[in-house]
N, C-alpha and C positions, 0 to 999 in steps of 0.2 A: 429706404430700408423697411421691409415689411415686418410687422410684429412677429409673424410666424417664423420668419428666417432668424430674427434676433433671438427668439425663444429657443429654437432648436440648437443654436450655437451656445447659448448660455446654459442650456440644459446639461451639455456634456462637461462644462467646466465644474459643475458642482456634483457630478455623479460620484457615488462611492468608489474609492480607489481600488478596492480589491474585490468588488462584486463580480460575479461571473457574467460574461457577455450573454446577451439574450440569444436564444437559439434560433431566432428568426431573423437575426441581423444580416444585412447584405455583406458580401465579401469585403475584406479589408482593402482600402486604397493603399497604394504604394507609399512607403515611408520616405524620410528625407534621403536616406542612403540608397544606393542602387547596387544590387548584386547581380552578377552574371548568372548565377545558378537559379533554377526555378524556385518558386516560393515553397515554404513548408506548410503543407495543409494539416488540418486537424488529424486526419487519418494517418498521414505520414509520420506525424509526431508521435502518435500512439504506437505505431509500428516500431519506430526508433526506440521507444521506451523499453522494448523487450530485448534490445541488443547491446546496450551500453552500460547500464548501471552495475557497479561492483556488487551491489546487494544481490542481484540475480546470479552473478557468477558464484558468490559464496553459497547461496541457496542451492544452486545446481551441484556444486561440489559436495555439499552435505548429502544430497540425494544420491550422488554417485557412490559416496562412502557407504551409505546405508544399503544400497543394492549390492555392493561388493561384499559387505559383511553378511548379508542374508544368504549368500551362496554357501557359506560354511556353517551356518547356523544349524544346530541339530546333528552335526556330524560327530562321530566318535573321536576321542582324542587320538593323536598319533601313537602308534605302538612304541614301546621303549626297548632299546637294545641294552641288555645287561651282560657283562662279562667280568671275570675276575678269577682269583685263585682262592681256594678254600683249604683250610687245615695245612698251611705251610709250616714245617718245623723251623724254629728259630734258634735252637741250640742242639747240642749233641752231634753225633756223627753225621746225621742226615740233614743238618740244618741248611735251609734254603734250597734243598733238593726238591725238584718237582715230580720225580718219578719213583723215588725209592719207598716212600711210605704209602700204605694202601689207602690212607684217608686223604691224601693230598690230591686235589682235583683242580683241573683248569675247567672253568665253566663258561658257557656262553648261552644266552637265552633271549627270548622275546616275551615281553609282558604287554598285555592289552587291557586297558580299562574299559568297562562296559557300563556307562550310565544307563539308568533305567529308561524305558521307552517314554514314560510320561514326562520325564524331565527334558528329554530331547525334543519331544513335541512342543513343550512349552517354550523352549529356546527358539524353535522355528516360528511359532506364533508371535513371539515378541519381536523377532527380526522383521517379520512381515508387517507388524503394526508400526514399527519404526520407519519402515520404507513408506508406508501410507502416510505417516505423519509428515515426513520430510517432503513427500510429494505435495501434500496440502500446504505446507509452509512455502514451498516454491511457488505454488499457484497464488497464494496470498501475497507474496512479494511481487509477482507479476501484476496483480491487480493494483497493489499500492503504487507501483511505478507508473502504471498507466493513469491512475487517478491524479497523482501529483503532476504528471506531464500535462494532462488535460486541464487542470486548474491553472497551471502556469501559462499554457497556451492561451486559454480564454482570458486570463488577466492581461497578458500582453496585447492580445487582440483588442480588448476593450480600451486599454490605455492608449494604444496607437490611434484608435478612432477618436478618442478624446483630444489627443494632441492635434490631429488633423482638423477637428472642429474648432479647437482653440485658436489655431492659426487663422482660420477664416474669420472668427469672431474678432480677433485683434485687428484684422484688416478693416472690418466694418466699423470697429470702434475708432480707428484712425480717421476714417471718412466722417464719422460723427463729430470727432474733434475738429476737423477742418471746417465742417458746416457751422458748428457753434461759434468758432472763431470768426468766420465770415459774418455771421449774424451779429456778433458782438461789435465788430468793426462798423457794421451798418446801423448800429443802434437798435437792432431788433431782438437782442437777447441780453440777459443779465450776465454779470461776471461769474456768478455761481454756476450758471448753465455751462459756461465754457470750462469750468474746473471739474465738473462731473465726469466727462470722458477721460480726463487725466487720472483721476482717482481710479476709474475703472481700468485704465491701462496698467497701473501699478498692480492692481489685484490680479489681472490676467497674467502678468509677468511672473508673479509669485506662484500662481497656480501652475503655470507652464513648468517652472522649476520643480515643483512637487511631482508633476506627472512624469517628467524625465527621470527623476529619482526612482519613482515607483516602477516605471518601465524597466529601469536597470535592474531592480530587484527581481522582477518577473523574468527578465532575460537570464539573470544569473541562476535562478531556480530551474529554469528550463535547461540551461546548459549543464547544470549538475547532473541531470538525468539522461540527456541525449548527446552531450558533448558538443562538438563543433557544428553539428547540424542546427543548433539553436541560433547560429549567427545568420542564417538565411532569413529573408523576409517572410512573413506569414502570408498565406494565400487561402482563399476560399472561406466559406462560412462554417461555423460549427454545426454539428448535426442537430436535427430536431428530435427531442426526446419527449415521449408521452408515457409517463409511468402508468402501468396497469396494476391495480391492487391485487387482483387474482393471480396474475403472473408472478408478481414479486413474492406473494405469500407461498405460491407453489414451488418457487426455487429457493426459498429461504434455507431449507435443510442442506442445500448444496453449497452454501457459503463456505469458502476455504477455511475460515477460522473455525467454523463448527466441525468441518471434516477433520481438521487437525486435532480438535478437542476430542472427537470420537476416537481417533487413532490413539490418543494418549490413554483413553479409557481402555481400549483394547490391549495396549501395552501393560497396563496395571492388571488386567485380567490374566494375561499370560504370566506375569510375575507371581500372581496369586497361585496359579496352577503349578508353577515351578516350586514355590515354597511348599505346597502340599505334596509334590512329588519327592521332596527331601525326606519325607517319612518312610519312603520305600528304599531299601538298600541298593547301593550300586555294587556291581561285581567287577572283578578283575581276574584274568587268566594269565598264567605264566608257564611257558615250556622251556626247559633248560637241558642242554646237553653237557654232561660232566665227563671229562677226559682224565683218566688216571694213567699211571705208568704202564709200560709194555707188559708187565707181569700181571696186570689186573684188568678186569673187565670195565668197559665204559658204562655209564649209566645215564638215564634220562629221568628228569623230575617234572612233574606237572603239578602246579599249585593253583588253587582257587581261593580267592578271598572276597569277602563282602562286608559292607558296613553293618554295624549293629546300632541302630537308633534306639538305645535302651532308655534314655532319659529325655524324651521329647518335650517335656513340659517347658523347660527353660532353653530349649534349643529349637527344634523344628516347629513346635507349637507357637513359640514366640515369633518366629519368622512369619508364620501363617497369619497371626494376629496383626503383625505390622503391615503385611501386604493387603489384608482385608481393609485396614484403616485407610491405606493409600487408595484403594479401589473406591471406597466410599467418597473420598475427597475428590477424585477425578470425576465421579458421577455427579457430585454436587456442582463441581466447576462447569461441567457440560450443561447441566440444567440452568445454571445461572447465566451462562453465555447465551443459551438459546432464548431465555426470557429477555435478556438485554437486547438481542437482535430483534426479537418480536416487538419490543417496546420502541426501539429506534425506528423500525419500519412503520409502525402505526403513527408515531410522532411525525416522521417525515412525510407520510401521505397526508396527514392532517394539515401540516404546515404548508405543503405544496398546494393543497386545495384552497386553504385560506388565502394565500398570496394570489392565487389565480382569481378567486372571487373578488378580492379587494382591487386587483388590477382592472378587472372589467368594470367595476363601479367607478373607479377613478377615471377611466377613459370615457365612459358613457355619460357621466354626470358632472364630475368635478372639473374636468378639463374644458368642456364647452362653456361652462360658466366663467372660468378664468379667461378664456380666449375672448369671450364677449366683452368683459370688462376692459381688457387690454385694448381691444379695437376701439371702444368708446373713448378711452383716454387718449389714444393716438389721434383719432379724428378731431377731438377737441383741441389738441395741441397744434395740429396742422391748420385749423381754422382760426387760431389765435385766441381761443376761449379757455385754454387750459395750460398749466405750467408743465415744463419738462419733468419736474419732480413727480407729478401725478402719473406721467407716462412710465417713468422708471419704477414707481411703486406698483403700478398695475402689471408691469412686466415681471417684477420680482414675484408677485403673487402667482402669475402664470408659470413662472419658472419653478416655484415651489410645487405647483400642481403637476407639472411635467416631471420634476425631480422625484416626487412621490410615485408617479407612475413608473418611472424607470427603476426606482428602488424596488418596487413591488415586482416588476418584471425580472429584475436581477435576482431577487429573493426566490421567486418561483423557479427560475432556472437553476439556481444553486441547489435547491432541494431536489430538483429533478436529477441533477448530476450526482448528488450523493446517493440517490435511490438507484440509479441505473449503473453506476460504476462500482458495483459490488462483485462483478464477474469480469473476466477478461473480455475486452472489447476487440472484436475481430473485423470491424469495418461495417457490419450490418447494424441495424437497430438493436441495442442491447435487449 
């Protein structure tokens, strides 16, 4: 059993459970179960993420509602039909007679309200802003669904590789146990040497149970977003992501959350204009036909009415002040969100670069030293000049070095995923 083989297998046993898989990993090996359907690739999973989640159905329904509402925004109210009887006698000889008294009239007419043009324009602007906001919210929901599916796919991918490696390590540990037992029977090993592989087997079994549980969690998360498609085996490697600072800074303003916040500010601006338009009077026009008895002439009435905003201080002006305050709040919220995203981007780029530099140092310097020490200890044990305990200690040191390298690689890739999955993924490099 070579030290490098032992190291690689031990490495996966201790890898962080929920770290993202490295983007340069080879495709997954087949799992224990066998499915007739082809495997679920990373791209297929992200495509499925846009078809199944109820959150996207809800977001799409809200967008449909906003678009439907925008069709009627700014339209005049429906005209009103008005009819009735005026000046009907209720006592005397002509009581309840419709045609005897000259003042009794049957009337029918139409009344149309005419909101001022500025108010109607504000209604249209607000509806358009609401449509833009719901569009951005739908896009944000799509990005979120893809990000969650990507993380779940990568977690399951990584855990299944760990399980595959763990099975191989258990097989090698079983061979080591048989070897030490044979050496013990021949008097060439101590009892403690024969017990070490048994303790290792117990640790491996416990770790296997943990990995199976974690894989079940990752599978459940994936199934939450893409349904029965998550039951298929995973296939293919994850994509290789290389975050570019200039590109990410250039596309920051197009982030769905920022576009939604900008649309909310546009809504507040439209509401501010609507409140200001309330200072201008609205009109209404009414045309009425009045039918009297046969002995009298029919008549037509034309009525015009308008609002009189005579006391605006505690009415229209108060509404304007309220809308201005809300507008300032939405502007501040947008600025705060923009700063937050800029800070997150700068932090993500810095952390991704730090992990990349540390990973290179670990691979180029720390790992060769640990490998050299492990080989020296193994050679001494084979020649009978060193104990098995020294070999295991050196392998643990080498394991820690490889573990740190894997952790840095996973950390680097996690930051890359966070940076890249801020827009909808279409199959090409984000």
